[in-house]
Every structure is written in C-alpha cells, then in structure tokens.
BAPATI-775779 format. One record per atom (N, C-alpha, C): residue number from 1; residue in three letters; atom name; x, y, z. Coordinates in nm, 3 decimals, decimal comma, padded with zeros to 5 digits. Example, Ala and Ser with C-alpha at 12.3 -4.5 7.8 and 13.67 -1.06 7.14 Angstrom:
BAPATI-775779
{1; 'ALA'; 'N'; {01,319; -00,569; 00,780}} {1; 'ALA'; 'CA'; {01,230; -00,450; 00,780}} {1; 'ALA'; 'C'; {01,320; -00,330; 00,780}} {2; 'SER'; 'N'; {01,285; -00,225; 00,708}} {2; 'SER'; 'CA'; {01,367; -00,106; 00,714}} {2; 'SER'; 'C'; {01,290; 00,003; 00,787}} 
//
This chain:
BAPATI-775779
{1; 'UNK'; 'N'; {08,493; -06,308; -04,422}} {1; 'UNK'; 'CA'; {08,431; -06,176; -04,437}} {1; 'UNK'; 'C'; {08,351; -06,170; -04,546}} {2; 'UNK'; 'N'; {08,261; -06,127; -04,530}} {2; 'UNK'; 'CA'; {08,126; -06,111; -04,660}} {2; 'UNK'; 'C'; {08,151; -05,965; -04,690}} {3; 'UNK'; 'N'; {08,173; -05,901; -04,813}} {3; 'UNK'; 'CA'; {08,108; -05,792; -04,895}} {3; 'UNK'; 'C'; {07,993; -05,773; -04,891}} {4; 'UNK'; 'N'; {07,956; -05,664; -04,875}} {4; 'UNK'; 'CA'; {07,820; -05,661; -04,898}} {4; 'UNK'; 'C'; {07,841; -05,471; -05,003}} {5; 'UNK'; 'N'; {07,752; -05,491; -05,159}} {5; 'UNK'; 'CA'; {07,759; -05,372; -05,233}} {5; 'UNK'; 'C'; {07,638; -05,334; -05,235}} {6; 'UNK'; 'N'; {07,626; -05,210; -05,206}} {6; 'UNK'; 'CA'; {07,491; -05,162; -05,207}} {6; 'UNK'; 'C'; {07,475; -05,092; -05,373}} {7; 'UNK'; 'N'; {07,351; -05,071; -05,393}} {7; 'UNK'; 'CA'; {07,325; -04,968; -05,522}} {7; 'UNK'; 'C'; {07,220; -04,902; -05,526}} {8; 'UNK'; 'N'; {07,162; -04,798; -05,598}} {8; 'UNK'; 'CA'; {07,046; -04,731; -05,611}} {8; 'UNK'; 'C'; {07,018; -04,632; -05,549}} {9; 'UNK'; 'N'; {07,117; -04,604; -05,457}} {9; 'UNK'; 'CA'; {07,069; -04,417; -05,424}} {9; 'UNK'; 'C'; {07,092; -04,321; -05,493}} {10; 'UNK'; 'N'; {07,048; -04,233; -05,451}} {10; 'UNK'; 'CA'; {07,043; -04,077; -05,541}} {10; 'UNK'; 'C'; {06,965; -03,971; -05,507}} {11; 'UNK'; 'N'; {06,938; -03,880; -05,571}} {11; 'UNK'; 'CA'; {06,839; -03,792; -05,592}} {11; 'UNK'; 'C'; {06,685; -03,768; -05,605}} {12; 'UNK'; 'N'; {06,629; -03,770; -05,531}} {12; 'UNK'; 'CA'; {06,470; -03,796; -05,614}} {12; 'UNK'; 'C'; {06,381; -03,667; -05,548}} {13; 'UNK'; 'N'; {06,274; -03,628; -05,612}} {13; 'UNK'; 'CA'; {06,209; -03,502; -05,551}} {13; 'UNK'; 'C'; {06,099; -03,590; -05,422}} {14; 'UNK'; 'N'; {06,081; -03,504; -05,358}} {14; 'UNK'; 'CA'; {05,971; -03,580; -05,259}} {14; 'UNK'; 'C'; {05,836; -03,624; -05,341}} {15; 'UNK'; 'N'; {05,760; -03,713; -05,286}} {15; 'UNK'; 'CA'; {05,698; -03,826; -05,306}} {15; 'UNK'; 'C'; {05,761; -03,911; -05,429}} {16; 'UNK'; 'N'; {05,874; -03,895; -05,439}} {16; 'UNK'; 'CA'; {05,897; -04,011; -05,567}} {16; 'UNK'; 'C'; {05,949; -04,126; -05,479}} {17; 'UNK'; 'N'; {06,013; -04,210; -05,606}} {17; 'UNK'; 'CA'; {06,059; -04,365; -05,530}} {17; 'UNK'; 'C'; {06,183; -04,376; -05,568}} {18; 'UNK'; 'N'; {06,277; -04,456; -05,512}} {18; 'UNK'; 'CA'; {06,384; -04,539; -05,532}} {18; 'UNK'; 'C'; {06,410; -04,671; -05,481}} {19; 'UNK'; 'N'; {06,477; -04,752; -05,544}} {19; 'UNK'; 'CA'; {06,499; -04,880; -05,500}} {19; 'UNK'; 'C'; {06,639; -04,902; -05,459}} {20; 'UNK'; 'N'; {06,652; -04,962; -05,329}} {20; 'UNK'; 'CA'; {06,797; -04,983; -05,299}} {20; 'UNK'; 'C'; {06,827; -05,137; -05,328}} {21; 'UNK'; 'N'; {06,920; -05,153; -05,359}} {21; 'UNK'; 'CA'; {06,961; -05,289; -05,355}} {21; 'UNK'; 'C'; {07,121; -05,318; -05,333}} {22; 'UNK'; 'N'; {07,140; -05,451; -05,254}} {22; 'UNK'; 'CA'; {07,190; -05,480; -05,181}} {22; 'UNK'; 'C'; {07,248; -05,652; -05,196}} {23; 'UNK'; 'N'; {07,379; -05,672; -05,246}} {23; 'UNK'; 'CA'; {07,439; -05,771; -05,291}} {23; 'UNK'; 'C'; {07,552; -05,824; -05,196}} {24; 'UNK'; 'N'; {07,559; -05,959; -05,137}} {24; 'UNK'; 'CA'; {07,630; -06,021; -05,069}} {24; 'UNK'; 'C'; {07,725; -06,114; -05,123}} {25; 'UNK'; 'N'; {07,848; -06,115; -05,076}} {25; 'UNK'; 'CA'; {07,932; -06,239; -05,156}} {25; 'UNK'; 'C'; {07,976; -06,343; -05,119}} {26; 'UNK'; 'N'; {07,898; -06,374; -04,982}} {26; 'UNK'; 'CA'; {07,866; -06,516; -04,915}} {26; 'UNK'; 'C'; {07,747; -06,595; -04,901}} {27; 'UNK'; 'N'; {07,731; -06,696; -04,954}} {27; 'UNK'; 'CA'; {07,621; -06,765; -04,915}} {27; 'UNK'; 'C'; {07,552; -06,744; -04,771}} {28; 'UNK'; 'N'; {07,621; -06,756; -04,702}} {28; 'UNK'; 'CA'; {07,579; -06,721; -04,546}} {28; 'UNK'; 'C'; {07,461; -06,616; -04,557}} {29; 'UNK'; 'N'; {07,474; -06,526; -04,628}} {29; 'UNK'; 'CA'; {07,386; -06,428; -04,629}} {29; 'UNK'; 'C'; {07,265; -06,485; -04,675}} {30; 'UNK'; 'N'; {07,235; -06,594; -04,709}} {30; 'UNK'; 'CA'; {07,085; -06,651; -04,767}} {30; 'UNK'; 'C'; {07,040; -06,710; -04,596}} {31; 'UNK'; 'N'; {07,113; -06,720; -04,484}} {31; 'UNK'; 'CA'; {07,058; -06,780; -04,374}} {31; 'UNK'; 'C'; {07,076; -06,689; -04,296}} {32; 'UNK'; 'N'; {07,077; -06,551; -04,292}} {32; 'UNK'; 'CA'; {07,115; -06,449; -04,209}} {32; 'UNK'; 'C'; {06,974; -06,348; -04,214}} {33; 'UNK'; 'N'; {06,970; -06,276; -04,085}} {33; 'UNK'; 'CA'; {06,904; -06,151; -04,056}} {33; 'UNK'; 'C'; {06,967; -06,051; -04,173}} {34; 'UNK'; 'N'; {06,887; -05,980; -04,269}} {34; 'UNK'; 'CA'; {06,926; -05,890; -04,346}} {34; 'UNK'; 'C'; {06,827; -05,750; -04,315}} {35; 'UNK'; 'N'; {06,932; -05,649; -04,319}} {35; 'UNK'; 'CA'; {06,827; -05,522; -04,242}} {35; 'UNK'; 'C'; {06,926; -05,406; -04,327}} {36; 'UNK'; 'N'; {06,821; -05,291; -04,332}} {36; 'UNK'; 'CA'; {06,860; -05,179; -04,404}} {36; 'UNK'; 'C'; {06,874; -05,067; -04,287}} {37; 'UNK'; 'N'; {06,960; -04,984; -04,254}} {37; 'UNK'; 'CA'; {06,965; -04,898; -04,147}} {37; 'UNK'; 'C'; {06,995; -04,749; -04,224}} {38; 'UNK'; 'N'; {06,963; -04,643; -04,170}} {38; 'UNK'; 'CA'; {06,985; -04,502; -04,215}} {38; 'UNK'; 'C'; {07,075; -04,434; -04,122}} {39; 'UNK'; 'N'; {07,158; -04,317; -04,157}} {39; 'UNK'; 'CA'; {07,211; -04,205; -04,077}} {39; 'UNK'; 'C'; {07,235; -04,098; -04,135}} {40; 'UNK'; 'N'; {07,213; -04,010; -04,021}} {40; 'UNK'; 'CA'; {07,215; -03,890; -04,083}} {40; 'UNK'; 'C'; {07,351; -03,812; -04,033}} {41; 'UNK'; 'N'; {07,421; -03,711; -04,029}} {41; 'UNK'; 'CA'; {07,501; -03,666; -03,942}} {41; 'UNK'; 'C'; {07,514; -03,617; -03,818}} {42; 'UNK'; 'N'; {07,570; -03,639; -03,747}} {42; 'UNK'; 'CA'; {07,560; -03,623; -03,585}} {42; 'UNK'; 'C'; {07,452; -03,686; -03,513}} {43; 'UNK'; 'N'; {07,360; -03,821; -03,609}} {43; 'UNK'; 'CA'; {07,291; -03,875; -03,533}} {43; 'UNK'; 'C'; {07,320; -04,044; -03,570}} {44; 'UNK'; 'N'; {07,279; -04,094; -03,455}} {44; 'UNK'; 'CA'; {07,311; -04,247; -03,437}} {44; 'UNK'; 'C'; {07,247; -04,333; -03,572}} {45; 'UNK'; 'N'; {07,275; -04,441; -03,607}} {45; 'UNK'; 'CA'; {07,216; -04,504; -03,723}} {45; 'UNK'; 'C'; {07,094; -04,619; -03,663}} {46; 'UNK'; 'N'; {06,974; -04,565; -03,713}} {46; 'UNK'; 'CA'; {06,846; -04,629; -03,696}} {46; 'UNK'; 'C'; {06,833; -04,785; -03,788}} {47; 'UNK'; 'N'; {06,754; -04,849; -03,741}} {47; 'UNK'; 'CA'; {06,703; -04,933; -03,802}} {47; 'UNK'; 'C'; {06,585; -04,901; -03,909}} {48; 'UNK'; 'N'; {06,602; -04,918; -04,035}} {48; 'UNK'; 'CA'; {06,480; -04,884; -04,146}} {48; 'UNK'; 'C'; {06,385; -05,039; -04,162}} {49; 'UNK'; 'N'; {06,435; -05,136; -04,173}} {49; 'UNK'; 'CA'; {06,347; -05,218; -04,207}} {49; 'UNK'; 'C'; {06,462; -05,352; -04,196}} {50; 'UNK'; 'N'; {06,392; -05,514; -04,171}} {50; 'UNK'; 'CA'; {06,447; -05,595; -04,136}} {50; 'UNK'; 'C'; {06,395; -05,718; -04,211}} {51; 'UNK'; 'N'; {06,447; -05,821; -04,244}} {51; 'UNK'; 'CA'; {06,372; -05,928; -04,289}} {51; 'UNK'; 'C'; {06,454; -06,072; -04,279}} {52; 'UNK'; 'N'; {06,413; -06,151; -04,209}} {52; 'UNK'; 'CA'; {06,462; -06,281; -04,160}} {52; 'UNK'; 'C'; {06,494; -06,380; -04,284}} {53; 'UNK'; 'N'; {06,589; -06,465; -04,270}} {53; 'UNK'; 'CA'; {06,565; -06,561; -04,387}} {53; 'UNK'; 'C'; {06,436; -06,632; -04,390}} {54; 'UNK'; 'N'; {06,369; -06,653; -04,293}} {54; 'UNK'; 'CA'; {06,209; -06,702; -04,375}} {54; 'UNK'; 'C'; {06,094; -06,585; -04,433}} {55; 'UNK'; 'N'; {06,165; -06,493; -04,406}} {55; 'UNK'; 'CA'; {06,082; -06,349; -04,487}} {55; 'UNK'; 'C'; {05,982; -06,297; -04,398}} {56; 'UNK'; 'N'; {06,030; -06,287; -04,259}} {56; 'UNK'; 'CA'; {05,945; -06,210; -04,182}} {56; 'UNK'; 'C'; {06,018; -06,086; -04,161}} {57; 'UNK'; 'N'; {05,951; -05,980; -04,181}} {57; 'UNK'; 'CA'; {06,003; -05,859; -04,173}} {57; 'UNK'; 'C'; {05,932; -05,738; -04,054}} {58; 'UNK'; 'N'; {06,033; -05,676; -04,085}} {58; 'UNK'; 'CA'; {05,978; -05,575; -03,923}} {58; 'UNK'; 'C'; {06,019; -05,408; -04,012}} {59; 'UNK'; 'N'; {05,939; -05,294; -03,993}} {59; 'UNK'; 'CA'; {05,985; -05,157; -04,008}} {59; 'UNK'; 'C'; {05,982; -05,054; -03,876}} {60; 'UNK'; 'N'; {06,050; -04,955; -03,906}} {60; 'UNK'; 'CA'; {06,058; -04,865; -03,836}} {60; 'UNK'; 'C'; {05,895; -04,779; -03,852}} {61; 'UNK'; 'N'; {05,814; -04,732; -03,759}} {61; 'UNK'; 'CA'; {05,723; -04,682; -03,783}} {61; 'UNK'; 'C'; {05,712; -04,573; -03,862}} {62; 'UNK'; 'N'; {05,850; -04,499; -03,890}} {62; 'UNK'; 'CA'; {05,834; -04,417; -03,976}} {62; 'UNK'; 'C'; {05,820; -04,401; -04,159}} {63; 'UNK'; 'N'; {05,822; -04,538; -04,140}} {63; 'UNK'; 'CA'; {05,809; -04,587; -04,299}} {63; 'UNK'; 'C'; {05,751; -04,695; -04,341}} {64; 'UNK'; 'N'; {05,656; -04,739; -04,260}} {64; 'UNK'; 'CA'; {05,566; -04,835; -04,250}} {64; 'UNK'; 'C'; {05,435; -04,803; -04,354}} {65; 'UNK'; 'N'; {05,425; -04,867; -04,451}} {65; 'UNK'; 'CA'; {05,317; -04,833; -04,558}} {65; 'UNK'; 'C'; {05,355; -04,760; -04,685}} {66; 'UNK'; 'N'; {05,524; -04,746; -04,621}} {66; 'UNK'; 'CA'; {05,553; -04,677; -04,783}} {66; 'UNK'; 'C'; {05,721; -04,764; -04,809}} {67; 'UNK'; 'N'; {05,760; -04,815; -04,734}} {67; 'UNK'; 'CA'; {05,904; -04,876; -04,748}} {67; 'UNK'; 'C'; {05,885; -05,014; -04,740}} {68; 'UNK'; 'N'; {05,940; -05,099; -04,855}} {68; 'UNK'; 'CA'; {05,940; -05,276; -04,857}} {68; 'UNK'; 'C'; {06,044; -05,331; -04,848}} {69; 'UNK'; 'N'; {06,076; -05,409; -04,773}} {69; 'UNK'; 'CA'; {06,200; -05,485; -04,788}} {69; 'UNK'; 'C'; {06,181; -05,592; -04,847}} {70; 'UNK'; 'N'; {06,297; -05,680; -04,913}} {70; 'UNK'; 'CA'; {06,268; -05,793; -04,983}} {70; 'UNK'; 'C'; {06,418; -05,867; -04,988}} {71; 'UNK'; 'N'; {06,404; -06,011; -04,996}} {71; 'UNK'; 'CA'; {06,491; -06,074; -05,061}} {71; 'UNK'; 'C'; {06,496; -06,176; -05,115}} {72; 'UNK'; 'N'; {06,679; -06,229; -05,195}} {72; 'UNK'; 'CA'; {06,629; -06,358; -05,288}} {72; 'UNK'; 'C'; {06,769; -06,388; -05,215}} {73; 'UNK'; 'N'; {06,705; -06,538; -05,172}} {73; 'UNK'; 'CA'; {06,839; -06,580; -05,073}} {73; 'UNK'; 'C'; {06,887; -06,634; -05,181}} {74; 'UNK'; 'N'; {06,836; -06,717; -05,311}} {74; 'UNK'; 'CA'; {06,926; -06,765; -05,396}} {74; 'UNK'; 'C'; {07,016; -06,631; -05,434}} {75; 'UNK'; 'N'; {06,992; -06,549; -05,466}} {75; 'UNK'; 'CA'; {07,086; -06,441; -05,539}} {75; 'UNK'; 'C'; {07,176; -06,336; -05,429}} {76; 'UNK'; 'N'; {07,122; -06,394; -05,331}} {76; 'UNK'; 'CA'; {07,213; -06,330; -05,147}} {76; 'UNK'; 'C'; {07,173; -06,173; -05,159}} {77; 'UNK'; 'N'; {07,083; -06,133; -05,197}} {77; 'UNK'; 'CA'; {07,052; -05,992; -05,207}} {77; 'UNK'; 'C'; {06,930; -05,965; -05,134}} {78; 'UNK'; 'N'; {06,921; -05,850; -05,067}} {78; 'UNK'; 'CA'; {06,852; -05,778; -05,038}} {78; 'UNK'; 'C'; {06,779; -05,672; -05,085}} {79; 'UNK'; 'N'; {06,669; -05,601; -05,091}} {79; 'UNK'; 'CA'; {06,673; -05,488; -05,180}} {79; 'UNK'; 'C'; {06,529; -05,394; -05,041}} {80; 'UNK'; 'N'; {06,522; -05,274; -05,078}} {80; 'UNK'; 'CA'; {06,436; -05,137; -05,000}} {80; 'UNK'; 'C'; {06,337; -05,083; -05,114}} {81; 'UNK'; 'N'; {06,252; -05,114; -05,117}} {81; 'UNK'; 'CA'; {06,159; -05,027; -05,223}} {81; 'UNK'; 'C'; {06,122; -04,920; -05,149}} {82; 'UNK'; 'N'; {06,157; -04,821; -05,178}} {82; 'UNK'; 'CA'; {06,112; -04,665; -05,081}} {82; 'UNK'; 'C'; {05,981; -04,607; -05,212}} {83; 'UNK'; 'N'; {05,880; -04,561; -05,135}} {83; 'UNK'; 'CA'; {05,818; -04,484; -05,182}} {83; 'UNK'; 'C'; {05,763; -04,376; -05,110}} {84; 'UNK'; 'N'; {05,646; -04,290; -05,210}} {84; 'UNK'; 'CA'; {05,653; -04,167; -05,132}} {84; 'UNK'; 'C'; {05,735; -04,118; -05,080}} {85; 'UNK'; 'N'; {05,874; -04,105; -05,056}} {85; 'UNK'; 'CA'; {06,008; -04,050; -05,002}} {85; 'UNK'; 'C'; {05,945; -03,872; -04,978}} {86; 'UNK'; 'N'; {06,006; -03,856; -04,804}} {86; 'UNK'; 'CA'; {05,989; -03,745; -04,804}} {86; 'UNK'; 'C'; {06,137; -03,693; -04,740}} {87; 'UNK'; 'N'; {06,118; -03,546; -04,740}} {87; 'UNK'; 'CA'; {06,253; -03,496; -04,713}} {87; 'UNK'; 'C'; {06,316; -03,525; -04,588}} {88; 'UNK'; 'N'; {06,303; -03,585; -04,485}} {88; 'UNK'; 'CA'; {06,315; -03,638; -04,377}} {88; 'UNK'; 'C'; {06,378; -03,806; -04,400}} {89; 'UNK'; 'N'; {06,332; -03,859; -04,485}} {89; 'UNK'; 'CA'; {06,403; -03,975; -04,588}} {89; 'UNK'; 'C'; {06,544; -03,967; -04,583}} {90; 'UNK'; 'N'; {06,606; -03,868; -04,613}} {90; 'UNK'; 'CA'; {06,727; -03,824; -04,664}} {90; 'UNK'; 'C'; {06,869; -03,846; -04,550}} {91; 'UNK'; 'N'; {06,942; -03,958; -04,610}} {91; 'UNK'; 'CA'; {07,004; -04,032; -04,484}} {91; 'UNK'; 'C'; {07,115; -04,100; -04,588}} {92; 'UNK'; 'N'; {07,263; -04,144; -04,555}} {92; 'UNK'; 'CA'; {07,295; -04,301; -04,607}} {92; 'UNK'; 'C'; {07,265; -04,403; -04,568}} {93; 'UNK'; 'N'; {07,206; -04,468; -04,623}} {93; 'UNK'; 'CA'; {07,125; -04,579; -04,625}} {93; 'UNK'; 'C'; {07,250; -04,700; -04,609}} {94; 'UNK'; 'N'; {07,240; -04,801; -04,540}} {94; 'UNK'; 'CA'; {07,352; -04,916; -04,462}} {94; 'UNK'; 'C'; {07,246; -05,028; -04,513}} {95; 'UNK'; 'N'; {07,313; -05,109; -04,586}} {95; 'UNK'; 'CA'; {07,282; -05,260; -04,562}} {95; 'UNK'; 'C'; {07,358; -05,367; -04,455}} {96; 'UNK'; 'N'; {07,311; -05,418; -04,366}} {96; 'UNK'; 'CA'; {07,341; -05,526; -04,269}} {96; 'UNK'; 'C'; {07,317; -05,641; -04,294}} {97; 'UNK'; 'N'; {07,409; -05,746; -04,244}} {97; 'UNK'; 'CA'; {07,356; -05,876; -04,254}} {97; 'UNK'; 'C'; {07,419; -05,942; -04,068}} {98; 'UNK'; 'N'; {07,328; -06,015; -04,044}} {98; 'UNK'; 'CA'; {07,351; -06,064; -03,904}} {98; 'UNK'; 'C'; {07,350; -06,202; -03,885}} {99; 'UNK'; 'N'; {07,461; -06,285; -03,918}} {99; 'UNK'; 'CA'; {07,472; -06,407; -03,941}} {99; 'UNK'; 'C'; {07,382; -06,514; -03,810}} {100; 'UNK'; 'N'; {07,372; -06,596; -03,802}} {100; 'UNK'; 'CA'; {07,340; -06,716; -03,708}} {100; 'UNK'; 'C'; {07,493; -06,724; -03,596}} {101; 'UNK'; 'N'; {07,579; -06,707; -03,643}} {101; 'UNK'; 'CA'; {07,693; -06,705; -03,516}} {101; 'UNK'; 'C'; {07,787; -06,617; -03,596}} {102; 'UNK'; 'N'; {07,888; -06,566; -03,556}} {102; 'UNK'; 'CA'; {08,012; -06,514; -03,605}} {102; 'UNK'; 'C'; {07,978; -06,344; -03,634}} {103; 'UNK'; 'N'; {08,034; -06,234; -03,663}} {103; 'UNK'; 'CA'; {08,030; -06,162; -03,679}} {103; 'UNK'; 'C'; {07,949; -06,080; -03,750}} {104; 'UNK'; 'N'; {07,892; -05,968; -03,767}} {104; 'UNK'; 'CA'; {07,779; -05,918; -03,815}} {104; 'UNK'; 'C'; {07,871; -05,807; -03,943}} {105; 'UNK'; 'N'; {07,784; -05,801; -04,041}} {105; 'UNK'; 'CA'; {07,862; -05,718; -04,166}} {105; 'UNK'; 'C'; {07,797; -05,571; -04,207}} {106; 'UNK'; 'N'; {07,839; -05,478; -04,242}} {106; 'UNK'; 'CA'; {07,774; -05,369; -04,295}} {106; 'UNK'; 'C'; {07,833; -05,342; -04,439}} {107; 'UNK'; 'N'; {07,728; -05,271; -04,538}} {107; 'UNK'; 'CA'; {07,763; -05,229; -04,635}} {107; 'UNK'; 'C'; {07,860; -05,097; -04,636}} {108; 'UNK'; 'N'; {07,891; -05,034; -04,732}} {108; 'UNK'; 'CA'; {07,964; -04,911; -04,751}} {108; 'UNK'; 'C'; {07,908; -04,801; -04,710}} {109; 'UNK'; 'N'; {07,718; -04,792; -04,738}} {109; 'UNK'; 'CA'; {07,647; -04,716; -04,733}} {109; 'UNK'; 'C'; {07,622; -04,630; -04,879}} {110; 'UNK'; 'N'; {07,491; -04,572; -04,915}} {110; 'UNK'; 'CA'; {07,471; -04,543; -05,041}} {110; 'UNK'; 'C'; {07,379; -04,400; -04,999}} {111; 'UNK'; 'N'; {07,419; -04,312; -05,044}} {111; 'UNK'; 'CA'; {07,352; -04,153; -05,029}} {111; 'UNK'; 'C'; {07,199; -04,148; -05,080}} {112; 'UNK'; 'N'; {07,080; -04,130; -04,993}} {112; 'UNK'; 'CA'; {06,932; -04,124; -05,058}} {112; 'UNK'; 'C'; {06,939; -03,958; -05,013}} {113; 'UNK'; 'N'; {06,905; -03,869; -05,147}} {113; 'UNK'; 'CA'; {06,842; -03,746; -05,090}} {113; 'UNK'; 'C'; {06,728; -03,718; -05,173}} {114; 'UNK'; 'N'; {06,629; -03,669; -05,093}} {114; 'UNK'; 'CA'; {06,507; -03,631; -05,126}} {114; 'UNK'; 'C'; {06,475; -03,449; -05,081}} {115; 'UNK'; 'N'; {06,431; -03,415; -05,207}} {115; 'UNK'; 'CA'; {06,438; -03,293; -05,232}} {115; 'UNK'; 'C'; {06,279; -03,252; -05,198}} {116; 'UNK'; 'N'; {06,304; -03,116; -05,144}} {116; 'UNK'; 'CA'; {06,125; -03,094; -05,111}} {116; 'UNK'; 'C'; {06,086; -03,006; -05,202}} 
//
C-alpha cells in the first residue's frame, strides 16, 4: 500500500497562483507515472497533468501554459504549480500514481477554490 499525502490547496483570487504537492510513502513512486486529476461535484474525475518517471509531461488543454507539473524522484514527490488561476479551475485535486506493476493509488484530495 502506498500512501499519498497532498498539500497546498486553498482559496485564491482569479489570476493568482497555488502550488500543490504530493508526497508518497513508498520508493515505488520514483518509477511510477505520477498525475494530478481534478473533480467537481457531479462530474467525472479528469486528468490535469501527468509526468513519467523520466520527466515527460502531458497536460489537459485547459491548463496548458498555466500549470506546470514536476517531480523529485529522490524525495518521492510530485508538484503542480498553478498560475493564472481561473474560477473554472475550482475543484478537488487528487494526486495519483500508476506503478509499472500492481495497483495504482490515489491521494485523499485537496480543495482548490478560485474566486472571481
């Protein structure tokens, strides 16, 4: 079992910035795909950004140019720098890892609220 602990959510005005961080309890995180997803009530959980163990990244079109995902394999962490935040970015953000074998794991979620 891998524990993922998220931090950094909160309330920010439109145009502001937040940085989310996620710390994994197991070294397997360093060889796993690591992602951030987000979910609003009544809707599906959507991929925001992902990063491979080698550092390749991908982003949802809605956040390209505003969000940056990064990871530190030695520290078993993944971060999401969110700039130029918009009210439509309001959601619960979830850290997720997908190891090369076995189950994948989710964090407990952290609320991000962007006021207009």
